[in-house]
N, C-alpha and C positions, 0 to 999 in steps of 0.2 A: 669339409665341402669345397668343391672347385669354385674358382672365380667365376666361370661360366654359370654354374648352378646358382651362385649368389645373385647373379645379374637376373637369371630366370626367374628366380622366387621374389626378387624386388620388382620386376616388371608385372608379374603376376598379381602381386599386391596392390601394386600402384593402379592396375587395371579395375580391381576390386573397389579400391578407394574411389576412383573416378566415378563408377557406377552408383556407389552408395552416396557420394556427395550430390551427384546430380538429382537422385531420387529425393533426398531431403531437401535439396534447394526447390525442387517442385512442390514439396508439400509445404514448405515454409512461405515461398514467395508467391506461387500461384494460387494455392488451395487455402493459403492462411490458416493450415491445420498442421502444425508441427508434430512429429512423432517422437522426437528426441529433445533433450535440453540444449541450450546453446553451449554449455560447457562439453557435452558430449559431441557435439558438431565441430567445436574448435579442436578437440581431440583428434578427430578424423583429419581435419587439415593439417595439424601439426605433424601427424604420422606421414602425410603424403609430402609436405614439405622436406621432411628429414630424409625420406626416400630420395627425392628429386636432388637434394644438396649432396648426397653420396653418390648418386648416379645422374648427372647432368643430361646424360644422353637420353634419359627418359622423359625429359621435360617436352611437352607436347603443346602446340598452340591452343588446343582445346582442353588442356588442363584445367581443372578448377582453380588451381592456384594462379593462373594467367589471366583471369577474367573476374569480373564482378558479377555475383550471383544475381539471378532475377531477371530473365528475358522478358521483355515486354510483351504484353497480351494484344495481339493485333485488333482486337474487337473495341479497344477504347481509342484507336488511332494512335500513331507513333510520332514522338517528339525527338528530333536529333538534337542532342546537347551541344551547344556551341563548344564548350569547354567540358571534357568529361567529368562526371561525378564518380570519382574513384572511392573505393573502400579504403579502410586503414589497416595497416600492420598491427598486431596485437602484442602488447607486453603482458606478462602474468605475474611478474615480481619486479622488484627494485633492480635485479641484475639485468634484466631484459630493457628496463627503461634506461639505465646506465650505457649500455651497449649501443642504444639507438642515440643518445646524446653524443656519445665518443665518435661515433660514425658521422654524424653531422657536422661536428667540430672539424674533424680531419678533413671533410670534403669542402667546406667553406673556407678553411685556413683561418680560424679564429678560436679563440679559447673561451668565449662566452657570448651568449645571446639571450635575451629575455624570451619568456614563454607565457602563453596564455592557456590557463587550465579551465575546462568546461566540463560540467556534468555530461556524461554520455546518455542521452534520452533514448530509451528502448521504444523507439516508434517507427514511422515510415518517413524516408528522407524523400523531400520534394524541392523541386526548383520553380520558383515563381519569376515571369518575366513582366516588367513593366515599361509601358511606352508612354511617354508624355504625362507621367504620374498615375496612369491607370494600368490595373492588373488586366493583362491580355491573355496569358496563357501559363498554366501550371502543370507539371509533369512529375512523374515518379523517378527515381534514380534508374530503374530497369536494370540493364546490362551494364550502365555506366556511360555507355554512348547513346544509347536510345532509350527513352522512357516512354510511359503510357500518358496519353493526353487525358487528364482528368480535371480540365478547368472548371467544368460546371460544379462538381462536387467539391472542389477547393472553395468555390465562391460561397459556399453555405457555411463556411467555418469563420465565425465572427471575428476572431482574433487576427485573420489575414485581412488587412485593409484593402478595400477596393480602389481607393484613391489616395495618393501621398503627395505632399507637396514641402517644398523647400525653396528659398531664395535661389540656389543654384542646383537644379536638378537634371542629372544626365537624360539625355533624350530616351534612352532605354537603359535598361540594366536588369541583373538577374539576383534575386535574393534566394538564398538555400536555407532550408531549415527542417525541422522534424515535427510531423503531425502526430500526435499521441492522444491517448485516451486516459483519464484520471483513473485511480484504482477504484475510487467511488463509482464512476460512471460505468466502469466495466463490470462491477458487481451488479449494478442496476440493469443494465443491458442483458446480461446473462440471466438474470431473473425474468425479465421481460420475455426473452426467447423460450425460457423453460416453460413459461406460463403458456406460450403458444405451440409448445410441442415441437420447437424448432432446435437445430443444432447449436451447442454452445460453443463459444471462443474459448481457445486455452489459456490466453493471456492477454493483457491490455494491448501489447503490440500488435498481436494477429487480429484483436478486435478492431484496431484502428485501420490497419490494412484492409480488412473485410469491408469496413464501413465506407472506406475511400473508393472501393471497387464495385460499389453499387451502380447499377446501370441507370437507376432512377435517382436523380439528385435530390428529390423529396425524401428518400429514405436516407440518405447520408446526412440531410439536415437534421433529422430526428436523433442522430448519434451524437453523443457529448463529447466532440473532438475539440482539439485546441492546437496551437502551433507556437513553437519557440523558432525564432530566427537564429542561425549560428554563423552565417558568413555570407559575403557577396561574391556572387560568381564571376561577373564581369559587368562592366560599365561602359557607355559610349559617350564622348565628348561632353564630360561635366565634371565628374568628381575624381580627383586624384586621392587614393588612399595610400598611406604609407605602411599600414600594417594592420593585424588583426583586431588588436584592441580599438584601435581608431574606427576601423570598419563597424565594430559591434555598437560603438557610441554614436556613429552616423546612423545606424539603421535605428537606434532609439528616438533620434529626432524625427524621423519619419514615421513614429508611432508603431514600428514594428514591436512585438514582445521579445525581449532578450532575457535570458535566464539571469535573474539577480544573483546567482550563486558563482557566476564567472569570476576568475581572479587572476591578476598579473602575477608572475613568480620571476625571480631573477636567478634562481639556483634549483638544481634537482632535488635539494633537501627540502626547499618550499613546497616544491610539486608533491613530494611523497607525504609531506604533513597534510596539504590539501587532500590528497587521496585517502590517507588514513581517516581523515575526519568524516568523509562522506561514506567510507566503509562502515563506519560506526553510526551515521545518521541517516542513512538512505530510507530507512523505514519511516523516518518522519515526514517525508515528502509524499504528496498525494499522487505521484506518477513514478513510474518505474525508470530507474538508472542502473546500467549494469557496468559502470566503470567511469573514468573520466578520459577526456581527449585532451593530449598536450600538442599544442602548435607552437612552432616558432613564430614569434609575433612579426618580425620584419619580412615584408612582402619581398623585398629585393633578395634576402637569403633564400626564401621559398622559390624564387625563380631559380636561383643558382643550383639548388639542391635537386629540383626537378623530381621526376617519377621514375621509379623502377618497377616493372611489370605493371601491375594493376594497383600500386599503392605509392602516395606520395612520400618522399623521403623526409619532409619537414613536419610531419604529424604522425601521431601514434595513439592507438586506444590502449590505456592501462586498464585491464579488465578486472572487475572486483572477482573474489572466489565465487565460484558456482552457487547459485541459490536454488537450482533445479537439477533434479536427476530422475532417471526411471529405474523402477524395482518392481518386484511382485508383491502383490497384496495377498498376505498368506491368510488372514482372517481377519473379521471385525469384532472387537470386544465392547463391552459396555461398562461405563462408570456411572454410579448413582450419585447425583450431586446433592447438595445441602438442601435444595428445594424439592428433592425427589426426582428431579429430571433424569432420564436416561440418556447419557452422552456417549454416542458411539465412537470407537477410536479405531485407527487402521494398526494393524499388526503387520509389519513389513519384513522382506528379506533386508537384513541390514545393507545400507548404501551410504557412501561418503557424500556428504553435502557440505562445501565450503569448510572443510577441515573437521567436522563433526559426523560421527557415525549415527545415523538415524534408523531407529528400529520401530518407533510409533509415530503416528500423526493424528492430528484432530480430523474429524469428518463432521462436525456441526451437528446435524440432526438427520434424521431419516429422510425428510424432504430434500435436504442437500445431496444425500447419496443417491436417490432416485433421479433428482434433476440431472445429475452429472452422469447417470446410468453406469455407476461404479459396481462392480461385481466381484465376489471373492474369488481369487485366482486371476484376476486381470494384471497385466503389466500397466502401471500406473505412473503418472507424472507428479513428483513430490517436490513442493516449494518450501524453502526455509530461507527467512530473511531476517538478518540481525538476531535479536534474542527472541524473536517470535515463534512461537511453536509451530513445528513443520504442519503442512496440510497437503491433502490430495487435492491436485488441480483438475485433473481429468484422466480417464482410462485410455490407453491406446487401443482402440478397437481393432485396428488391423491385425493386431498380434493375438486376437482370441481364437482359442482352439474349439470352443463349443463346450467345454467343460467347466466353464466358471458359472457360478451361482449367484443369483440376485440376493440381495440382504433381506432377511425377514426379521423384522423387529421383535424382542422378546415380549410374549404375553404375560410372562411372570418376571418379577424383579429379581435380578441375579443375586440381590443382597439378602432378601427376606423371603423370597418365594410367594409373595402376595401379588395379586392382579395389578397390571399396569393399564392405564387409560389415556388416551389422547383427547384433550379437551378441544372444543370448538375454537377455532382461531389461534391455536398454539401450535408452534413449529415442532415442540417436543413432547414425547411421551412421558408420563410420571408414574412413579410408584404410588400406589393409593394408601399405603401403610404409613401413618404418620409416627409410628414407633420404629421404623425401619432402622437397623443398626448403621447403615452406610449414611443415612441422612443425619443421623445424631452426630456422627464423627465429622462430617463435613461442615456442619452447622457450628460445632464447637471449634473446629480448627479455624474457619473463617473468624469466628468471634474473637479468640484470642490473638489471632494475627492482627485484625484491624484495631483492636484494643491495645496493641502493643505490649502484651504481657510476655516479656522476654523469659525464655527458659522453658515455657509451656508450649511446646511446638507438637509436630505431628506425633512423635513418639509418646510423650507423655499424655497428650489428649486421648490417644488409643488406649493407653494404660488405665487412665481414669476411668473410661466408659467401660472397659472390661472388668474392672474391679468393682463396679457398681458405686464408685465414689461420686460421680456427677451423672446425671441424665439429660442436662440442657445446660446453656450458658448460665443461667442464673446460680446453678449450684457452684460454680466456681468461687462465688464470694462467701461461701460458708465451708471450704476447705479449711483444715487446720493441719499443723506440723504433724500431729499424731497420725492423721489420716493419710497425709503424704509418705510418712516413713514406712507405711505397710505396703507399698510399692517395691517391687525388686529392683535393686540397685539405684534406689532413691538413698542419697546421703543427706545428713543434716543441713550442711552448707547450701546444697542445692535446694532442699525444701525451703530454708529461709529466704533464699534468693528468690524462690518462686511467690513466696507470699508477700514479699516486700513489693515485687512488681504487680501483684494482684491489688495491693493496697494503693499503690501509685496510680493504677488504671482508673480508680473511682473518680478522679478530678479531671478526667479528660473532657473534651468538648462535647456537647450535645450532638454535633455533627458527627462525631467519630462514634458514638453509641448508634446513632441511627444508621450508619454505614455498617456497624458490626452486627446489628439485628438481622442483616440479609434481607430486608424488604426487596421484593422482586422489582427490578427496573430502577432502583435507588442506588445510583453509585456515589462516588465523592462528591461531585459537583451538585447533584440533586440534594444530597443529605444537607450540604451547607445551606442550599436555598431554603430547604423546610425548615432548618434551624433559625435562620436569620429572620423568616417570615413568622413562625408559631411560637418560637422561644421556649416551649417545654414539651415533654412527652405528653402531658395531660392535655394541653390545648390541640396539639396535633391529632391525639387519638379521638377527640370530640369533634373534630372538623368534618363537615359534609364534603361530598366530592365536589360541590359548587364552590365551597370556600376553599378547597384544595387548589382548584383551577384557577382560582383568583390571584394565587400567588405567581408571579411572573416566571414564565418557562415550564409550567408544569401542565402538561396536555391531559386528556382524557384517560389515556392509557395508565399513565404513573398515579393520576388521582384515585382511579378506580382500585389500583394494586395496594396503594397505601391505606385506602379506606378498609379494603378487605382484611389487611394484616392487623389493623387495630380493632377488629370486630370478630376476631379469631379468638375464643376463650383460650387456647393453649397460649398463644402469644402473650396475651393478657396475664397469664399466669407467670410467665418467665419475666416479664416487665415487674410485676410484683415483687418477685425474687430479688430482682436487681436492686430495686427500690429499698427493700429491706437490708440488702448487703451494703447499702450506703453508696450506691453509684449514683454520680451526678446526673440529674434529669432535666435541667433548665439552665438557661442562660439569659443574659440581658439581651433584650430585642432592640437592635439599633433602628433608629427612625429612618425611614427611606431617605436617600439623598435628595436634596433639592439642587436644581440645576435648569440649564437652559431647555433640556428635553424633558422636564417633568410633565407629567400627564400624558405623554406620547408612548405608544407601544410599538416596538419593533419586533419582527420576525426575520431571521436570516436563513436563506435557503442556498444550497450549492456551495462550492469551494471558492473562497477569497484568495486572491493571488498574493495580496499585500501583507497579511498576517493571518493566523489562524482564526477560525470563527469564534473561539472560546474568549480570544483577545479582544475581538471587535464587541462582543457582548459585554464584557467587562467594561470597555470605554463608554458604551451607552449608559451603563448603570451608573458609571461615575459621574456621567453628566445628568443624571436624575431620571433617565429613561427607564421604560420597563421592557423586559425582553420575554416573548413569548415562545413557546416551542411549536404551537400549532395556530392556525389562523382563525379568527373570528371577526365577526362584523365589527368589533370594537378595535380590531388591529388598525393602527394607522399607516405603518409603512412595511413593505416586503422588500428587504434588500437582497437583490439577485446575483448571485456569483455563479461560476461555471456548473454546469449540470445540474439546473435548478429543480428538476422533478416536477411533480403534479402541483405543488403549492402556487407555481406561476399561473396556471389556469384558474385555480381557486381564487387568487387575488383578483384576477380580471373579473370573475364573476361578482365578487363582493365589492368591487370597485375601490380596492385598496390601492394606495398610491405606490409605485413601483420606483426603487432606486437601483441603478447599477453601481458597480463597485466605486466607479469614478465620482459619481455624484454623491455617494455616501461618503467617501473620503473628504469631498469638498465640504459636506455638512459638517464632519468632524473638525476640519481645519478651521471653519468659522469660529469654532468654540476653543480653538488652541490644543485640541486634544491628541493631535498626532503632528 
């Protein structure tokens, strides 16, 4: 191919990329309705950068590589940023990070500098201006030079202080940060939108952006938004800050929320360790992060390095492996669970997400499918985070051809062919056949897994059922070596090992047994609570719904489920088999702890930023207090975190005392619990 033809092809492809990127910018920034994943967008930008690096003559002022995406919407009013809010260059591996570091070292003529590593929050960047300690203006990043004036909407976010004070405060200054929506808040918001028949958001980032762009601030106020401060944009006649770390600590003194996971590092190796830590742990957070931001700490070095194109040389975004991609939904299959629930799953055209090939994804239930309007044949957005099972986020409606088919749930069980039914108030459809082979297998698999019977996994559970050696978990305790050796490929040593593990499992805790029985809505934590409160299977089985609800943290739904389980003849037959098989069915009931909170009942709602809700509940119980899962008129306190939901209004109706997170922490500190 001639040199001229190469340039022509590169120019043609560059123009195609310009159009594609502008289109996706419009959908992402203006409509808050992206069609492709961040990783696919980054790939388009990388391809364009590669073309422009090989053919510099093709770089134009209007190239997407030369500007920050997201032109401001005039309807909100436009704010001119005093100092541009630039976007960051991306690193996708350690080699990219090392190249950035080496370039910075060369440009500032030093062989070492400290850095600040920060979680890269997947939200909407904003700039807040304060004058004489009062919040006077807030704007989006926009195109980096001009943003949208969304001051009234930002005022509705409680974590953005209206007034700040300090001994020495600049006359005016700007704080930069990220507005985001928690994962829990995002799910709740989409459920509310679905109930109203309105369009759903694709992810928490777009839900935050869409919420901030409401023309009526009262609508924004109803959305579960929060804010992390990550930089000081500029200051006037007041505070001299030497670096990023000092600036973040200064913001803390002014009562701004600064992410607690930010860290200082002195070497690239430390930065890489920080990165790997959050690659593995990001799913633990109640908000989305898509990488880490590495900044050179020293502001003087930042000034020396300056900016190239649209990006500062002193910072870089080290992106995580992609968690989202688009692919085609070939079909929707159904698995039958241990309780008879029909669990739909997506059969996908294979797609690589974060280094793993994804062919299947969860779809939760038929309501979720219809709520998201997912159809067979759709191009869909697939999300995979950490070890979490991939799930379908949303369909890409603009790619529909008209041949896509709505999902129709099966009227007959795919395992046994018996009718299925959907009970009032249930999200799932169920097989009505209690002898369904799929239910028997899943129940047995669950039981041996929770009881920790090593060696008796999925393969041998299935073999035992097929051979008729067991029909339910109770039969496990009547297996003999002779019976096991009738199974194909079962050896003497393996059979003895399985029998030893079965014998060992008899002495497990009562809470383990309760978890293994598969009582609907009873997980590990609830099994431990029931075990501690009732002490034996017999006492628990004879408890009324009211008695069950008197145990801390057990609401009406769980109480009804436990009551129904122990009033089902088939379940009682299994329990009798377990008893005759020698399985331990009781344990010592520990008396309730006495402490300064004895006699007081707490319910916690929303997300706490200091520690997980489970930890807060454990501290209350250590101090002698009771934890409830639902509000009653006997509840003493409702602890209110972010995105509190309907419990807040219910507490106000009941006259229950409200504690915000800070007041709750002060209460715990009074008793030296934190």
